C-alpha positions as CSV (number, residue, x, y, z in Angstrom):
1,M,84.8,100.2,120.3
2,S,88.5,99.0,120.7
3,D,90.6,100.4,123.4
4,A,93.5,99.7,120.9
5,P,94.5,103.4,119.4
6,N,94.6,104.4,115.8
7,I,98.1,105.7,114.6
8,V,98.9,108.2,112.2
9,L,102.6,108.6,111.4
10,I,103.1,111.7,109.2
11,M,106.5,112.2,107.7
12,V,107.6,115.0,105.6
13,D,110.9,115.3,103.6
14,D,113.8,117.6,103.9
15,S,112.0,120.1,106.5
16,G,114.1,122.7,108.0
17,Y,114.2,122.1,111.8
18,S,112.7,125.3,112.3
19,D,110.6,125.9,109.5
20,L,107.2,125.4,111.2
21,G,105.7,128.3,112.9
22,C,105.8,126.0,116.3
23,Y,109.1,126.1,116.0
24,G,109.9,129.5,115.3
25,G,109.5,129.4,111.5
26,D,108.8,132.5,108.9
27,I,106.3,129.7,107.2
28,E,102.5,129.7,108.0
29,T,101.7,126.3,109.7
30,P,98.7,126.8,111.6
31,H,97.1,123.5,111.7
32,L,100.5,122.0,112.4
33,D,101.0,124.4,115.1
34,A,97.5,123.8,116.6
35,L,98.5,119.7,116.9
36,A,102.0,121.3,118.7
37,A,100.2,123.0,121.1
38,G,97.4,120.2,121.9
39,G,100.5,117.8,122.1
40,K,104.0,117.4,122.7
41,R,106.8,119.3,120.6
42,F,109.9,117.5,120.8
43,T,113.4,119.4,120.6
44,H,115.9,116.6,120.3
45,F,115.7,114.1,117.6
46,Y,118.5,112.1,115.6
47,N,118.6,110.4,112.5
48,T,120.4,109.6,109.3
49,A,120.3,112.7,107.3
50,R,119.3,110.8,104.7
51,C,115.8,109.7,103.1
52,C,116.2,106.0,102.6
53,P,118.0,104.9,105.7
54,A,115.7,107.4,108.0
55,R,112.7,105.6,106.2
56,A,114.1,102.1,107.0
57,S,114.9,102.8,110.5
58,L,111.3,104.4,111.5
59,L,109.7,101.3,109.6
60,T,111.5,98.9,110.9
61,G,112.9,99.9,114.4
62,L,116.4,98.9,113.2
63,Y,119.9,100.3,112.2
64,P,119.7,100.8,108.6
65,H,122.2,98.9,107.9
66,Q,120.5,95.5,109.2
67,T,117.2,96.6,106.7
68,G,119.8,96.6,103.6
69,I,119.3,100.6,103.5
70,G,122.7,101.6,104.8
71,W,122.8,104.3,101.9
72,M,120.2,105.1,99.1
73,T,118.4,102.8,96.8
74,A,120.3,104.0,93.9
75,A,122.7,101.1,94.2
76,D,123.6,97.5,95.3
77,L,127.0,98.0,96.9
78,G,127.5,94.5,97.2
79,T,127.6,93.8,100.8
80,D,124.1,92.9,103.2
81,G,124.1,96.6,104.9
82,Y,124.4,98.4,101.4
83,A,122.1,96.0,99.2
84,G,119.9,99.3,98.6
85,D,116.6,96.8,99.0
86,L,114.6,96.4,102.2
87,N,115.5,92.8,103.0
88,D,113.3,90.0,104.3
89,R,115.3,89.8,107.9
90,C,113.4,92.7,109.3
91,L,109.8,93.6,110.2
92,T,107.9,96.5,109.4
93,I,105.7,98.1,111.9
94,A,102.6,97.2,109.4
95,E,103.6,93.8,109.6
96,C,104.1,94.0,113.3
97,L,100.9,95.4,113.9
98,K,98.9,92.8,112.0
99,P,99.0,90.2,114.8
100,A,97.5,92.8,117.0
101,G,94.3,93.0,114.7
102,Y,95.5,96.3,113.0
103,A,94.6,97.4,109.3
104,A,97.6,99.3,107.7
105,Y,97.4,102.1,105.1
106,M,100.2,104.0,103.3
107,S,99.7,107.2,101.3
108,G,102.8,108.7,99.9
109,K,106.8,108.0,99.3
110,W,108.2,104.8,100.1
111,H,111.7,104.8,99.0
112,L,112.8,101.6,100.4
113,T,112.9,99.8,97.3
114,Y,115.9,99.0,94.9
115,E,115.7,101.4,91.7
116,R,115.7,98.6,89.4
117,Y,112.7,97.0,91.1
118,C,110.6,99.8,91.0
119,G,109.1,99.4,87.5
120,P,105.7,97.9,86.7
121,E,107.4,94.6,85.4
122,G,110.1,94.3,88.5
123,P,109.7,92.1,91.5
124,K,107.5,93.7,94.2
125,H,108.9,91.7,97.1
126,S,110.1,95.0,98.7
127,W,106.7,96.9,98.1
128,P,104.3,98.2,100.5
129,R,101.7,95.8,99.7
130,Q,104.5,93.0,100.1
131,R,105.5,94.8,103.6
132,G,102.7,94.5,105.6
133,F,100.3,97.4,104.2
134,D,97.0,96.6,103.2
135,R,96.0,99.9,101.0
136,F,98.8,101.9,99.1
137,F,98.8,105.3,97.0
138,G,102.1,107.2,96.3
139,T,105.2,106.7,94.7
140,I,107.8,103.7,94.9
141,V,111.1,105.8,94.3
142,G,112.2,109.0,96.2
143,G,111.6,112.5,94.9
144,G,110.7,113.9,91.8
145,S,107.9,116.2,90.1
146,Y,104.9,117.0,92.0
147,F,102.9,117.3,88.7
148,T,104.0,114.3,86.7
149,P,105.5,111.8,89.6
150,H,107.3,109.0,88.1
151,T,106.3,105.3,89.6
152,L,103.1,106.9,91.2
153,T,101.1,103.5,92.2
154,V,97.7,102.4,93.7
155,D,98.1,99.0,95.6
156,N,100.6,97.4,93.1
157,Q,99.4,99.2,89.8
158,Q,101.4,101.7,88.3
159,I,99.3,104.5,86.7
160,E,99.9,108.0,85.1
161,A,98.9,111.2,87.0
162,P,95.8,112.7,86.1
163,E,95.3,116.2,84.7
164,S,95.5,119.2,87.4
165,F,97.3,116.9,89.6
166,Y,99.4,117.6,92.6
167,Y,101.2,115.0,94.5
168,T,101.1,116.9,97.9
169,D,97.4,117.2,97.5
170,A,97.0,113.6,96.3
171,I,98.7,112.2,99.3
172,S,96.7,113.8,101.7
173,D,93.2,112.9,99.6
174,H,94.3,109.0,99.3
175,A,95.4,109.6,103.1
176,C,91.5,110.6,103.9
177,T,89.7,108.0,101.6
178,F,91.6,105.3,103.2
179,V,90.4,106.6,106.6
180,D,87.0,107.0,105.4
181,E,86.4,103.7,103.8
182,H,88.3,101.8,107.1
183,C,85.7,103.5,109.4
184,Q,82.6,103.0,106.7
185,R,83.8,99.0,106.8
186,S,84.3,98.9,110.7
187,A,80.8,100.7,111.0
188,G,79.3,97.3,109.2
189,I,80.9,94.8,111.5
190,D,79.3,92.7,113.7
191,R,78.5,94.8,117.0
192,Q,79.8,92.1,119.4
193,S,83.4,92.5,117.8
194,A,85.7,95.4,118.8
195,E,85.9,97.8,116.0
196,Q,89.3,97.6,114.2
197,P,92.1,99.7,114.4
198,F,94.5,101.2,112.0
199,F,97.7,102.2,111.5
200,L,97.9,105.1,108.8
201,Y,101.7,105.9,107.3
202,V,101.6,109.2,105.3
203,A,104.8,110.1,103.6
204,Y,104.9,113.2,101.9
205,T,107.5,114.1,99.4
206,A,107.1,118.0,100.6
207,P,109.3,120.0,101.0
208,H,111.7,117.9,99.0
209,W,113.1,119.6,95.8
210,P,112.2,120.2,92.9
211,L,110.4,123.5,94.2
212,H,107.2,122.6,92.5
213,A,104.0,124.5,94.1
214,K,100.4,125.9,92.8
215,P,100.7,129.5,92.1
216,E,97.8,130.6,94.5
217,D,100.3,129.1,97.3
218,I,103.4,130.9,96.0
219,A,101.6,134.1,95.9
220,P,101.0,135.3,99.7
221,Y,104.9,134.6,100.5
222,R,106.4,136.6,97.7
223,G,108.6,139.4,99.0
224,R,108.4,137.6,102.7
225,F,111.9,136.6,102.4
226,R,113.8,140.2,100.8
227,Q,115.4,141.0,104.3
228,G,117.8,138.1,103.3
229,W,119.2,135.3,105.2
230,D,121.3,137.4,107.5
231,V,118.5,139.4,109.2
232,L,115.8,136.4,109.0
233,R,118.1,134.0,110.9
234,R,118.6,136.2,113.5
235,T,114.9,137.3,113.8
236,K,114.1,133.1,113.8
237,F,116.6,132.5,116.7
238,A,115.3,134.8,118.7
239,R,111.7,133.4,118.2
240,M,113.0,129.8,119.0
241,K,114.4,131.1,122.0
242,E,111.4,132.7,122.9
243,L,109.3,129.4,122.4
244,G,111.7,127.6,124.4
245,I,113.2,125.6,121.5
246,L,116.5,126.8,122.1
247,E,118.3,127.6,125.6
248,E,118.5,131.3,126.6
249,S,122.3,130.8,126.8
250,W,123.1,129.6,123.7
251,G,124.7,131.8,120.9
252,L,124.0,131.7,116.9
253,S,126.4,130.4,114.8
254,E,128.7,132.2,112.3
255,R,127.0,132.5,109.0
256,D,128.0,129.4,106.7
257,E,131.6,130.4,105.1
258,G,130.2,129.2,101.8
259,V,127.4,132.0,101.4
260,P,127.9,135.6,101.1
261,A,126.3,138.3,102.8
262,W,123.0,138.8,101.8
263,D,123.6,142.7,101.0
264,D,126.2,142.0,98.8
265,L,124.0,140.2,96.4
266,S,122.4,142.2,93.2
267,E,118.6,142.6,93.5
268,E,118.0,140.4,90.8
269,E,119.6,137.7,92.8
270,Q,117.9,138.3,96.2
271,D,114.6,138.5,93.8
272,V,115.5,134.6,93.1
273,F,116.4,133.7,96.1
274,D,112.8,135.1,97.8
275,L,110.9,133.2,95.0
276,R,112.9,130.2,95.8
277,M,112.1,130.5,99.6
278,S,108.3,131.5,98.6
279,I,107.9,128.1,96.4
280,Y,109.5,126.1,99.1
281,A,107.3,127.8,101.6
282,A,104.0,127.0,99.5
283,Q,105.4,123.6,99.7
284,V,105.2,123.3,103.3
285,T,101.5,125.3,103.1
286,S,100.0,122.9,101.3
287,L,101.1,119.7,103.4
288,D,99.9,121.9,106.4
289,A,96.8,121.7,104.8
290,G,96.7,118.2,104.1
291,V,97.3,117.5,107.7
292,A,94.2,119.6,108.5
293,R,92.0,117.5,106.3
294,I,93.3,114.2,107.9
295,V,92.5,115.9,111.0
296,E,89.1,116.7,109.9
297,T,88.4,113.1,108.2
298,L,89.5,111.7,111.9
299,Q,87.0,114.1,113.8
300,A,84.1,113.2,111.1
301,N,84.5,109.7,111.6
302,G,84.6,110.0,115.4
303,T,88.1,108.6,115.5
304,L,90.4,111.5,116.5
305,E,90.0,111.2,120.5
306,N,91.4,107.6,120.3
307,T,94.1,108.5,117.5
308,L,97.8,109.0,118.2
309,I,99.1,111.4,115.7
310,L,102.9,111.7,115.0
311,F,104.8,114.0,112.9
312,L,108.4,114.3,111.9
313,S,110.6,114.8,109.2
314,D,113.1,112.4,107.6
315,N,116.1,115.0,108.2
316,G,116.6,118.4,108.3
317,G,117.0,120.9,105.2
318,C,118.6,120.0,102.3
319,H,121.5,122.6,101.4
320,E,121.9,120.3,97.5
321,E,122.3,122.6,94.9
322,I,119.9,121.2,92.0
323,H,119.4,123.0,89.1
324,R,118.2,121.0,85.8
325,E,116.1,121.7,82.5
326,S,115.6,125.5,82.8
327,S,117.5,128.3,84.6
328,D,114.6,130.8,83.8
329,P,112.8,132.1,87.1
330,A,109.8,132.6,84.9
331,T,109.6,128.8,85.1
332,F,110.5,128.3,88.7
333,G,107.3,126.5,90.7
334,S,106.0,124.8,87.5
335,D,106.7,121.3,85.8
336,A,109.4,123.2,83.5
337,S,111.7,123.8,86.4
338,F,113.9,121.4,88.8
339,E,115.1,123.6,91.0
340,S,116.3,123.6,94.8
341,Y,116.6,126.5,97.2
342,G,120.3,125.7,97.8
343,R,122.5,126.1,100.7
């Protein structure tokens, strides 16, 4: 057995700093809480606060401008630092680990390719398979529908989402498949050779908008957020102090001046905000269950004890106000809506 550890790097998208249970949150994340309890929980972490630059830095160890991703992949702004496309003057973790004998797999959101190159006929020089990954499942672009995602790709081939598809579950399932297949191949190699270690990058789009979740995940949270943000932020703040996330001497900031007092909202408005947060919580619950399946797969293959698991978010919670297609709360959570929870 190789002494080199397997590495599983899990990145979530737009997850608020204190949303997980192990950071004082109101959302049930028992599996992530268990990982935190058995490992190290960090409280000081800094990044670029945008999807693409954070991913570029994470995968290369460089400042994002050095990689060509100083901003987003939506545009080439005419300079090397803002080309919007991962350049060939940097190496990804996957490329760096190859000389050390690692296999590399990725499941989830890439978001490091200039948007004009994301289509099936576009150049693929900055796609995952061309940047060191042996297998890839996921989306080349950033956020989008969880039920019918755009640019859904297996290796270099773009596919249509099948019936009853939910992207978070599919990311988890393919991550598990890559581990299973790798371990089955390793079990069949020459016993005089060391088993090949692997690097697995799992990049969830959850809980990035749109608010899309399965009804059975949403239902348990309905009503949980009806106390409103004024009460919930105080109770969360107290829990964070109890957990040692925040210093006891620190005070709570004032409510954002752009946000009204919860009690000033109508009951209908309060119910819609409760619904939005319930869907968001359901998105986090789904990824927590996915992390559990990945850990169980590592355990079943006898590789858990020799695997380093890292979990982080690309940035904090997102205040963007996104309202598209349908404003009817009856559609919220489904593919007929495209909403955010907002400020």
